Structure formats: structure tokens, C-alpha cells
N, C-alpha and C positions, 0 to 999 in steps of 0.2 A: 817531321816526327821521327825520332829514333826508333829503330826496330824493337828495342826492349820495351817500348811503351805500347807496342801493338799487341793485339790479342793472339792467343793460340786458336787456330781454327780447328773445330772438330766436325768431321763429316759423318753424320749418322746419329740417330737418336734412339739406339737400342741399348742393351745393358752395358756394352763396352764403351760406347760414346758417352753415356751418362756417368759411367765410372770416371772417365777422363774429366768430365765437368766437375765432379765431386773432388777429385784430387787437385785440380787446378784451383778450385775455390779454397780448399784447405791451405794451399801455399800462396794465396793472394795473387795468383797469376790471372791476368785478364784473359777471357776466352769468349768465343762465339761458337754456337753449335747450329748446324744446318741439318734439318730433317725434311726429307722429300714429302713425307706424308702429312696429313692434317692433324696428327697427334703423335705423341711420343710412342715408340714401340709399334709402329704401323706394320712392319714385317712380321713381328711376333703374333699380332692379332690375326694374321692370315692362317696361323695354325693354333689359334687360341683354344680350340676345342681339344687339343692334344695334351695329354699328361706327360710330363718328363720322366726320365729315369732317376735323376739325382735329386736329393732333398734340398730344401732352401739353404742349408749350410753351405752348399757349393755354388749358390746362385746369387748371393748378395755380396757386394763389395764391402770390405771392412770400413773404409772411410765413409762410404755412403751410409752404412748402418749407423755409424757414430752420429752423423748429421741427423738422421731420422730419429734417433733416440733423444738427441738434444732438443729436437722439436716436439718431443713427447708423442711421437707417432708410433702406432703399433708396428711391431716387427713380427713377421710370421714365425711360427715355431720351426726351429731349424730341422727337426726330424720329419716335418710334413713334406709331401711331394706336390709341387704346384702344377697346375695347368698353365698353358701359355698365357691365357687371358689373365690369370692371377699374377703372373710375373709383371704384366703391365699395370693392372689395377691396384695391386697391393704393394708394389715396389717402385716401378719406374715412374708412374704418375705422381705419387707423393714426393719422390725425390726431385722430379722435374719442377714441382711447384714450390720448392723451398726458396726463400729469399737468397739472392746471390747466385742462383742458378736460373730460375724462371725467366728473369729479364734478359738473359743472354741466349735464349733459345729462339730460333727462327723456324717456324713450321711452314709447310707448303713451299719449301726452298730447295730446289734442285740445283746442285752444283754441276755446271756444264763444262768448266775448264779451270785448271789451276796451272800457274806458271810463275816465273819471277817478273816482277814489275819492270816493264820496258825491255825485257829480253825474251828472245825465243830460246828453244832448247839448245841450239847450237852455240850460243854466245857464252864466253867465259868471263868477260870483263867484270870484275867486282861482283860476280854472281852471288856469292855467299853473303855479301853485305846488303843485298837488296831484299825488300820484303816480298812475300808471296802475294800474287794477285789472284783473286778468286772470283770467277764469274758465276753469278747465280740468277736463276729465274725464280723470283720470289713473289708469290701470289700473282703470277702471270706477267710480272714486270722484270726487266733486266736490271740487275744491281751489281756493283763492283765493290769488293772488300779487299783490305790488305791484312796480312797476318805475319807474325814473326816465325811461326811454326805451323805445321799442318799434321793432324792426326786423322788418318783415313780409317774410320770404323764403319764403313758403309755396308759391310757384310756381302753375302752372295745370294741370299734367299730370293731376291727379286730378279735373278739372272739364271733360270734353270737350264740344265743341260737338255738337249733335244732327245726325242724318241729315236731318231735315226742313229745308226751305229757309227763309231769312229768320231763321235762328238760333232757330227754334221747333221743338219736337218735333212730328214728323209724327203725324197721327191713327193710333193703334195702335202707335206706336214703342215706348212704354214697356211696352205689353202683350206685346211680342214680343222683349224683351231677351235671352231665352235663346238667340236666334239672331242676335244683333247683338254684335259685338266692337268696342269703342271703343279704338283704339290700334293697336299693331303686334304681332299674335300671332307666336309662334315656329313658323311654318308648316313649316319644314323639319326640325324636331326634335320638341318636346313636343306641338305642336298638329297634327302631320301628319295623324292619323286624322280630325280634325274636318273637314278640307278635301279630303282625298283622294277622288277620284271624286265630288265634289260640285259643284254650280253655285253659285259665290260671286259676290256683287256687291260691288265695291269703290267706295266713295263718297269723293271728294276729288280735288284736283288738285295736290297738293304732292309733295315728295320722299318723304314717308312712303307715300303712295298708290303711287308708282312702285315703291318698294322692295317693298311688299306684292304688287303684281302680278308683279314679277320672281320673287319667292319662290313665288307660286302657279304660275307658269309652270314652275318647276323640278319641281313635282309631276307635271306632265303626262307627263314622260318615264317616270315610274314608275307613274303612275295615269292612263292615257290618257282616262278618262271625266271627268276634271277639266275644268270649264268656267269661264271668267272673263268677267264683265260689268263694265264700268267706266262709272260715272255721274259726270259733271263738270258744273260750272256755267259753265265757260269757253266762250267762243264758238267756239273751234276747238282741236283737240287739239294743234296745233303750239305753242300757248302754254305747254305744260308742258315742252318740250324744253330750255329754258334755254340757257346759253352753250356747252354741249358742249365742243369743243376749246379754246374761248377762256376757259373757266373756269379761274381760278387754282388752285382746288381740283380736282385731276384726277379724284378719285373721284366728285365731284358731277357733273362734266362727263360722266363715263362713264355715269352714270345716264341722262342725256338721250339719249346715243347709243344705249344699250341699249333704252330704251323706244321710241324711234323705229323701230328695227329690228323690234321685236316688234309694234308697231302696224301697220307695213307688211306683216308676215307674215300678218295676218288672224286670228291666234290669239284676239285679244280682241274681244268685242262691245262697241263704244264707243257711248255715248249722251251727246250734248252739243249744246247746253246743256239740262240737265234740272233741274227744280226739283221735289223730292219733297214731296208733301203727305200721303200716306197709305200705310200699310203694313198689309196684311191677311193673314190666314192662310187658306190653302186646303189642307185636310188638313194635311200636315206641312210644306208649302212656303209661301213668302211671295209675295204679289203686291204690286208696287210701283206706285203711282199718282202722277201729277203732271202737269207741263206741259213740253212740248218745243216751242220756237218758238211758244209761246202755244196750242199744240194739245194735246189730251189725250194723255197718255203712260201706257201700261200695260206692265209687264214681269212675266211670270209665271214660275213654276218655279224660284224662288230658294231654295236651301237655307240659305245663310248670308250675312250682311252684315258687311263689315269697314268701319267708319267711320273714315276718315282726314281728318276735317274740321277738325282743329285743336282748340284749347282756349281757355278763357276764365278770367278771375280770379273767385274767390269772395269777395264782399264781405260775406257774411251776418254774420260775426262782428265786423264793424267798424261795425255800425249806430249805436253810441254814440260813435263817433270822428268828429271833424270832418275828413273827408278829401274829396278831389275826384278824379274820374277823367274823362278825355276822353270827350265824348259819343259819338264814333264808334269810337275804337280801344280805349277803356276803359283806357288807360294813365294814368300820372301825367301831369297836364295839360301841364306844360312840356316833356315828352318827345314829345308827339304830332307836332309838325312835324319833329322830329329822326328819328323812327323810322317814319313812315308808310310801309307796305310798297308803297303805290302810287308812291312816289318813291324810297325808299331800299332798299338791300340791307344785309346785316349789316356789310359792309366800308365802307359810306359813312356810317354813323351816327357823328356826332361824339361823342367822349368827353364824359361829363358826370358830375356829382357831387352833393354835398349841396345846392347852391343850386337845381338843377333838380328835385331830389327832395323838397324841403321842402314840407310840407303845412300847412294852416291850424292843425291840431293840433300845437302845439309839441312837438318831440322824438319825433314819430311819422313813420316812413318806410316806404314800400313799395319794395322793391328786387328785383333779379333779374328772372326771367322775368315775375313778376307786375307789375312796374313797366312792362312793355311791353304789358300788357293782352292784346289778341288779335293783336298784331303778331308774326309768326314770324321776326323779324330779330335775336334776342338771341344774344349771345356770352357764354360764361362769363367770359371775361377782362374784358368790360365790366362784369359784375356785381361782379367783384373790385375794379375801380376805383371803383365806386359805394361799396362798403364802406370802402375806404381813406379816401375823402373824408369820409364820414359820421362815422367813428370819429375822424378828425382834428378835425372840428367838435365832437364831443362832448368831446374832450380840451381844447378851447379853442384849438387850433392853427388859426386861421382862414386863415393864409397857405397852409398845406399843404392845407387843405380846398378852396381855390380852384384849386390847381395841377392840371394834367393830367399824370398819370404813366402813360400808356398808349400803346403803339404797336400799332395794329391791323394785321392782315395785309392785303396787297393781294389782295382776293378776286375782283376782276373782277365778272362777273355772279353775284350772290350772293343767293339766297333760302334762308333757314335751313331745316334739316331733319336728320333722321337716316335712315339706311337700313340694310337688312340686308346682310350680306356675301353677295353673289350669285355664282353660278357664272360663270366666264369674265370676271369684272371684278375688277380689283385695287382693293379699296376702301381708300383711304388717308386720307381727311380728313373732319371735321364742323364745321359752323358753330355748332351749338347743340344743346341737348337737346330743343328743341321741334320737333314735326313740323308743317309748314305745311299749310294747307287748300288 
């Protein structure tokens, strides 16, 4: 079989992976999509109770929308703000069930290795002429697939950063995982009993940490013995307040306003800057050890830890692929200067496409949140533009691949994140599905 008769392999069944499926369907390119979970959008459902900052307008791929309209399926109002679960139920599932897409999706399929058929990473001979070989554990069984190109849209959500400082798991962190939640628990609903009347430590300085703390604060009215500790690595707490009234996304600005009021009320015990190095168990509670202003730091009596320290890409299954990542951000190298969170917000990142995402391994691409590495400045709509450009290139339409067909929102002070719907705040907008550290 010639390579051009083989499918394009898509890794990941989230918004960007499904966008790739839609664009390949439109161009009559064969494809196959592998999703680790038992349904489309599994990672998003882990934060399904969270409302985003951005309206539907920036969360639906244009080609996907066209297919949904042709199938006479309902399209959410573009000005409405979805929860994560609505992204899955009202958009991804209907899209995934369309003829021409549904039959090419493989659920419960974990990609464990990708390489060139018959060659290891070191071999050059006719490398670019050979198909990709994709090893998959599918429904518990090993399977081998071939593809002419690979689009890795596996994201980063399933690979959270540790509580320990320096990106390293603290001593004892892995031993005490039963009392550590990585991500954003559904504190005011299904996880209420876990945190009610408990002393909880929140670690992180992004929007997800703010949302978590505001949700924990809601418990105090019902469960007055609930206590909150907050550990950050920032030099001062005011660094988390963001643009507030100046933020173009009002809900994100509202988070900064709310958390400043809560901090000033004295309800939260704040510890900053703290670098955690050890987590020990004392009876049923945890003892946190580290450094604060280069002095020893010890925090006792913690029942639960919620880690909101962001996430990172998983490159393990790409060991036999010739790819590169930026040394600091772990992004696609050519994106590093475009997306550096020390410089950019999600509204100031220049649109980019196939040329910037191209790797040394021909016809292999890392896209979506994973292409940004550890940077929390990703917008779904930027991922859709990445896909449009890459598929145009695969189709041989080089002019279209070079064009920029994306209008980003004016986001003002913009650091990406997701947040809970909190009391007394009208939550209306999200920048991305990633929660910053």
C-alpha cells in the first residue's frame, strides 16, 4: 500500500482532535482517531462542572459547525458561555457521531509508541518514504496501525505538574496521593463531603487555584469548620489579582476582584513564596515542609491538598519520533517566543500554523494544548487554526497553509484558565481549557 492511501492518525479525542477529523473529512482524507478514554472528550469531563471564560464563538471549529448545520443539528448560541460538560454534550459528541467521522474513532485506545515502520529513531534510510507505525492498547489488546501522517492532539490535562517545587515530586508526595487531588474537584456538589469541615491546602497561583479557593469558601457558610490554606510561589499575593475591571473577559476579571476581597477578609491562611519539598503523614493528617524566604517552612494539620499547579506534555510515547521541544516551555520550538507566558497572554499570541508546527520528522505534528507545552496561554480557536493550516498542507494547498484565517478576541490582561461558577459572581467567559499554575 502506498503511503498516500494510508490514513492520517489523530491522537486525542478532544476539541482539537475532533477539529482535525472534521477538516480531514471535508478534504476526503482518510483518518483514524485514537482516544484513551471510553468516550469523546474524556479529559474535559474531568472539569465538566467548570464554566469557561470564552463564549461558544471561540470554542467551535468553523468546518465542524458547517457539518453540524448540514446534519440539521442544533448549534449553541455563540454569545453563551459553556461549561466543560456542555462542550462535550452539545458539541463534541454530536460531531463525533456524524457519518464519516464516527466509524473512524477508536475509544479505549491508548497509543503507547509511534515510530517509522521498520526503523528506529537513529536510522535515516528512506525514512520519509516509510509509513508511521503506531502501537496501541485498544480495549486491553495490542494493535498495530500504519499512517501517512500523525497529528498529536493528546493535550496535557492528564499529566499534571507535581506539588513539589522545581517540577519535581516532593518527598512523600506519591505516597500520600489519596489525600491529594490534581485538578479542580467539584467541591460544591459531588466532592462536598471530602472537603466539608476539613483543613485544605490549595497549591498554585493561577485562575484554577482562585476558583478552587472561592468554591471552598462557599463551604464555610454551610460547614463553619472548613479551613483554607493557600501556598503560592509568587513573591506577593497581589500578583494573582490580574486585570480585574480592566480585563476584557469580565468573568476572569471578576475572579481577581473576588479573591482580593477574600484575601483581605482574612479567611484564608496565605503562605508565599513557599517551595514545598516534603509531604509527611502524621496520623491521618499531612505535614508540609519546604522553604519560605529561604527559611524552613512547616505547615501541620492538613487533611487534603488540591494541586492547581498546571500540567505538562507527555512525550513518552514519542521516543522513536524525531521531534523537538523548547528547553524551558516544552512547547513546539518555533512557538516558544510566541507564547512565553512571561511575555504573552492568550490574546497577544500571534496566530500560527503548519510552518511553525513542523517537526524534523516529516508529516508529524504536535498541536493544541500540547503544542504549548507548559504555557497556560492556549485558546481553542488557536488550535482550530493550527489544524486548518496543517490539513491544507497535507492536501498540497501550500498557499492556504500559509494564510492566517483567525481573529482573536481582544482579551486585555489575559492569563488562561478555567474557573468554577461561584456564588455572587456572574461567570461568563474562558480563555482555554488549561488551568494555569
